[in-house]
Each structure stands twice: as C-alpha cells, then as structure tokens.
Steps between C-alpha positions, in 0.01 A plus 500: 500500500633563852786324670252361753297342222814352349598348836159332512548327167574127510833392345517540123194714456686741270578421136737721301505471121756617249322632189691419180545122466254429782173695474579603141690332219878500535710782348799268536343264248420788265862623516632148438278454194597844366868403522445157345323655203804720439752224567639682801598362838232538765534858632315422823832428668631842403180673617508325839836665571456821299538823696289678237218247547520533875481880477196470273323279754575749778360786288849656493498508121239610247350218295606662174866517613540129570583368149797734460620428856470124447697512175771712661525257791529207258785678326674568833457140618571336166158337469522432130144385442372815668730705278382314189139574594565870445303800620187428296506140615515606863207733439303214348586266785390754759166539325453125510576492872265792552224316316514174697196551717280200427347408833446136591130447581578203725728714716245780516239252621744371764562856626127562522437181696785566739353838586150356530634257761669768708853484364693823457629516143782727381701558183876550518634598161796649321337737253543825308365849556370636171234741379175329410194613311173516698369162378826326591505673838146381568592141408802517733281632781258207452791256513640655817159471663530121485754519783486627855846647452700578184873550570708604199863575429425816303332660802730373776834546318584145613474179300517127537727337612591781746417389854359842583234459233367184668510670839305790352237251383470342845480841667240623251285191545554499875604136534792286611714308252374160619141605426566557131527293183680655203475387136759615243630365171867580572688290750740782582204705618378224731827443689501821710132449582562142611795616712266741680259215582243551223373178344588516129365333186687507167268551202652338193412596143687250283175399330164684479322338795794420727407789730202292614742278695573798727130560544461140611769553764325816617170314534668243719646767726177694549276189497259664261373431149606812317373436148249296304799314356586364845371153422742479207805624694 
C-alpha cells in the first residue's frame, strides 16, 4: 500500500488488532487460572514488568531459556509466588501460554468483512520467535494472510507499549494516526496509541463473551455490520 493510497483513505479506514485477548483467547486469563489452581498470586503483574519476558517478546532470548531467567528474576526481585512456582512450574506455565491460540470466529468474520469493505486491517502483537514444525508454520502463514499487515515484536525488536512500535505500525501501513482504530486487551498498551491520535478500544475478557462489547464499539465507529451476531450486540 503506497503513501498516496493511504492519503486517499477516509478517516478511520484502518483497523489494527492485537492478537491474544482480541482475535484469539486471552493468555492473561490462562495465566490467571493457572495461578489460581496452584493458589498463587496472579503472575501477570510480574510478567508485565519482567525484563526476561520483554526480552523474549523481542526475540532477544531463546524460548527454552525463559523459565530459568524468569525464576532468577523472581529471586532477585523477591517475587515469592514466582519463586514458589519453581523451574518446572515456569516451564509448565510457558507451555500453557504457548498453547493459547484458540481463535475467535466472530473476530475472524469481522476482519474478513472489514477487508471486503475496503478497510486496511493489520495485526500488532507482542509475540515470540520460536522454531515451528511445517504444519504449525503453515497454520501461522494462513493466519497472517488474514491481515494486510502483520507487525510483531519478535521481528521488530520493539514491543507494546513502546511508542516506536506504534509508529512502526503506522509507517508500515502507510497511514496517519487519526485514520486508525486500535483494539487491545491491555489498557497500558492503548495509552501511547491514544496519545499519538489513534482511536483506541479496550477489549475486556472478564467473562467469556465480554470481548463482544468491543466489537460493538468497533461496528459503531466503522458504521458496518461486522458479524452475523450484530443483531444481538
């Protein structure tokens, strides 16, 4: 997409989706449930500020090295529940995070309809770089093809909520901030985008279908029925 094309787009003709917690089920919820089952405090708070986690998302650390690095960081910071989890527990938790990839059909339908009606659709995600078998690689390629642009932390060495990551997205898409709508399930990730002039929508996941409220807001902004559930939203 050229800059000239982007300039021709009416306001808010670009929609940027986070993946986990928006297009797919939330890893945050999976982590919270994992901790509850083991009577541990929610480790999401630790992960949000963990330097090891941030390095993993920037592909500055091998996937296999994260559990040991996370445990060491917990020991250094005095995060007792992370210490109590132990090395094997961290390995188990990472596998659970890795396995949270259940896509939400309603969101996939919304993406398809946006593109059919001329919207530019992008993904902006904090993710991991890891070796995949051929079948997994093929599935990932199919998923990426749903979007016009797929911008990821593991490839760019930047991550949300770094301002440069959002600017990279705008530059890659070829649009201005005021032309874009961004959906994410973490408020901290939305603040820098909003400060840049991007219209933001918080996707909440406190109960299984709460994310549909964000989809309703998106439908109002784009003035388009995005799913067959629209009449119920």
